[in-house]
C-alpha positions as CSV (number, residue, x, y, z in Angstrom):
1,M,7.2,-5.8,-7.8
2,G,5.9,-9.5,-7.0
3,S,6.6,-12.8,-8.8
4,E,5.6,-12.6,-12.6
5,T,2.9,-14.4,-14.0
6,D,1.5,-15.2,-18.1
7,E,-2.0,-15.3,-16.6
8,L,-5.6,-13.5,-17.0
9,Q,-6.4,-13.7,-13.5
10,G,-9.5,-12.9,-11.8
11,D,-11.3,-10.1,-13.7
12,H,-8.5,-8.6,-15.2
13,A,-5.7,-9.4,-17.4
14,I,-2.3,-9.4,-15.5
15,V,0.2,-8.1,-17.5
16,S,3.9,-9.2,-16.3
17,D,3.7,-9.3,-12.8
18,H,1.3,-8.1,-10.0
19,G,3.4,-4.5,-9.5
20,F,1.1,-2.5,-11.8
21,C,-1.9,-3.5,-9.7
22,F,-2.9,-1.4,-6.6
23,Q,-4.7,-1.9,-3.4
24,E,-5.5,1.1,-2.9
25,E,-7.7,4.1,-5.8
26,T,-4.5,5.4,-7.4
27,Q,-3.8,7.7,-9.9
28,L,-0.9,7.5,-12.3
29,T,0.4,10.7,-14.4
30,V,0.9,10.1,-17.9
31,F,2.6,12.3,-19.9
32,K,2.6,12.3,-23.9
33,T,5.6,13.8,-25.8
34,S,5.8,14.9,-29.4
35,M,5.0,13.1,-31.9
36,F,7.2,14.6,-34.5
37,F,11.0,13.9,-32.5
38,A,13.0,11.0,-31.9
39,G,11.8,9.6,-28.9
40,D,8.0,9.9,-29.2
41,G,5.6,8.1,-26.9
42,F,4.4,8.3,-23.3
43,T,5.7,7.9,-19.9
44,V,3.8,6.9,-16.5
45,Y,4.9,8.0,-13.5
46,D,3.2,6.8,-9.7
47,S,1.7,9.0,-7.2
48,K,5.3,9.7,-5.8
49,G,6.7,10.6,-9.0
50,E,8.4,7.6,-9.5
51,L,9.0,6.4,-13.6
52,L,6.6,3.5,-13.6
53,L,6.0,2.8,-17.2
54,R,7.3,4.0,-21.2
55,V,6.5,4.0,-24.5
56,D,9.5,5.2,-26.6
57,S,10.0,6.1,-30.6
58,Y,6.9,6.1,-31.8
59,G,7.1,8.4,-34.9
60,P,6.7,8.3,-38.9
61,D,7.4,4.8,-39.5
62,I,4.3,2.7,-40.1
63,R,5.4,-0.2,-38.3
64,D,5.2,2.2,-35.3
65,T,2.0,3.5,-35.6
66,N,0.6,-0.3,-36.5
67,E,2.6,-1.8,-32.8
68,L,3.8,-0.3,-30.1
69,V,5.8,-1.3,-27.1
70,L,4.6,-0.9,-23.4
71,M,7.9,-1.4,-21.3
72,N,8.7,-1.0,-17.7
73,A,10.9,1.8,-16.4
74,S,13.8,-0.4,-17.2
75,G,13.2,-1.4,-20.6
76,K,11.3,-4.6,-20.2
77,C,9.0,-5.3,-22.4
78,L,5.4,-6.2,-20.9
79,L,2.8,-5.6,-23.3
80,T,2.5,-5.0,-27.4
81,V,-0.6,-3.8,-29.1
82,H,-0.4,-4.6,-32.8
83,K,-3.3,-3.1,-35.2
84,K,-4.8,-5.6,-37.4
85,I,-4.8,-4.8,-41.0
86,P,-7.5,-4.6,-42.4
87,S,-10.3,-4.0,-40.0
88,L,-13.5,-2.0,-40.1
89,H,-13.3,-1.2,-36.4
90,H,-10.2,-0.2,-35.8
91,R,-9.5,-3.7,-34.2
92,W,-6.2,-3.7,-31.9
93,E,-4.6,-6.7,-30.7
94,G,-2.5,-6.8,-27.1
95,F,0.3,-9.5,-26.7
96,L,2.5,-10.7,-23.4
97,G,5.5,-8.9,-23.7
98,E,7.1,-9.2,-27.3
99,K,4.9,-9.9,-29.9
100,T,6.8,-13.2,-31.5
101,E,5.0,-15.0,-34.8
102,G,2.0,-16.9,-33.8
103,Q,1.7,-15.5,-30.6
104,K,-1.5,-15.7,-29.6
105,P,-3.0,-12.4,-28.0
106,I,-4.4,-11.7,-24.3
107,F,-7.4,-9.3,-26.1
108,S,-8.1,-7.4,-28.3
109,V,-9.8,-3.8,-28.6
110,R,-12.4,-2.8,-31.5
111,R,-14.9,0.3,-31.8
112,S,-18.3,-1.2,-31.1
113,S,-19.9,0.3,-34.4
114,I,-18.0,1.7,-37.6
115,I,-20.7,4.0,-37.6
116,G,-20.3,7.4,-36.3
117,R,-19.0,7.9,-32.8
118,S,-18.9,5.2,-30.9
119,S,-17.5,3.2,-27.3
120,V,-14.6,0.9,-27.7
121,T,-15.3,-2.8,-26.6
122,V,-12.4,-5.0,-24.6
123,D,-12.3,-8.4,-25.1
124,L,-10.0,-10.9,-22.7
125,F,-9.5,-14.3,-24.9
126,G,-8.6,-16.1,-21.1
127,N,-12.1,-15.1,-20.0
128,P,-14.8,-15.0,-23.1
129,S,-17.5,-14.0,-20.3
130,E,-15.8,-11.2,-19.7
131,E,-15.6,-7.8,-21.7
132,Y,-15.0,-4.1,-20.4
133,Q,-16.2,-1.0,-22.5
134,I,-14.6,2.4,-22.0
135,D,-17.1,5.3,-22.6
136,G,-16.3,9.1,-23.1
137,S,-14.3,11.4,-25.1
138,F,-10.4,10.3,-24.8
139,V,-9.4,13.3,-27.1
140,Q,-10.9,15.6,-23.7
141,R,-9.4,13.4,-21.9
142,S,-12.6,12.0,-20.1
143,C,-13.1,8.7,-20.6
144,T,-15.0,5.7,-18.3
145,F,-13.7,1.8,-18.4
146,L,-16.5,-0.3,-16.9
147,N,-16.5,-4.1,-16.2
148,S,-19.1,-6.5,-17.8
149,S,-20.5,-5.4,-14.4
150,R,-21.1,-1.9,-15.6
151,E,-18.8,-0.8,-12.7
152,V,-15.9,1.5,-12.8
153,V,-12.4,-0.1,-12.9
154,A,-10.3,2.6,-14.2
155,E,-10.7,6.6,-15.5
156,I,-8.8,8.8,-18.1
157,K,-9.2,12.4,-16.3
158,R,-7.6,16.1,-16.9
159,K,-4.5,16.6,-14.6
160,V,-5.5,19.5,-12.2
161,D,-2.4,21.2,-11.0
162,A,-2.8,21.3,-7.5
163,S,-0.8,23.9,-6.3
164,T,-2.7,26.5,-8.5
165,N,-5.7,24.8,-9.6
166,V,-5.2,25.0,-12.8
167,V,-6.1,22.2,-15.5
168,L,-3.4,21.3,-17.3
169,G,-2.4,20.4,-21.0
170,K,-3.6,17.5,-22.7
171,D,-0.4,16.1,-23.3
172,V,-0.4,15.5,-19.1
173,F,-3.6,13.8,-17.6
174,W,-4.7,11.0,-14.9
175,L,-5.0,7.5,-15.2
176,S,-7.0,6.7,-12.5
177,L,-7.4,3.1,-11.5
178,K,-9.5,1.1,-8.9
179,P,-8.0,-1.1,-6.5
180,G,-6.9,-4.4,-8.1
181,F,-7.1,-3.6,-11.9
182,D,-4.1,-3.5,-13.4
183,G,-2.1,-0.2,-14.6
184,A,-0.3,-2.1,-17.4
185,F,-3.3,-3.5,-18.8
186,A,-5.1,-0.3,-18.5
187,M,-1.6,1.8,-20.8
188,G,-2.4,-0.6,-22.9
189,L,-5.6,0.5,-23.6
190,V,-4.7,3.7,-23.1
191,L,-2.3,3.0,-26.5
192,V,-4.6,2.0,-28.5
193,L,-6.9,4.9,-28.0
194,D,-4.8,6.9,-28.6
195,Q,-4.1,5.8,-32.1
196,I,-7.5,5.4,-33.3
197,N,-8.2,8.8,-32.1
198,G,-5.4,10.1,-33.6
199,Y,-3.2,13.4,-32.3
200,Y,-5.7,15.7,-30.9
201,D,-8.4,15.8,-33.5
202,G,-11.9,16.4,-32.2
203,D,-13.9,15.1,-34.9
204,E,-11.8,12.0,-34.9
205,D,-13.1,10.9,-31.6
206,V,-14.2,7.9,-31.5
207,V,-15.0,7.4,-28.0
208,N,-18.2,9.1,-27.8
């Protein structure tokens, strides 16, 4: 997948290695498993149907809901997202690899406003001038990730079955990446959106 790096390069956070950045626009398939059984989480597949990323076992334990770990197909920890408590803005922070005591985050995610529905803002600490905004409805699986120039870098979209042209349920959706945007970073943001929006509760959709 390429050589590992812990740097922020260009406009995007590079998580673990370059294997999660694609030269062409790419659609990853994301499956969300039930929140009520062992092995809860997400699995992410590439365009060839091969397992790319996964999140296992986040369920009823309070630690699980405040800290989630994104892994590659072989189980290596790529990214940890951790909820800051207390936080009026539903603020989360992202760390390279498995979070350790005293480790500095590489990005933060927060609601743009504490009143009503709002967009979500993502700040990169390695590049203070770089900021992303997520607009749309995560609950409806319709979100757009925008960079500081208001260019689309990624999207969450409902998946359509190619053979029947039927829109699939919300447990499976597309994560569409523009060329060069880190898929692991994007999936880390999906984990945060899932947490701050609750489990399919339209009234709690804070991305609007």
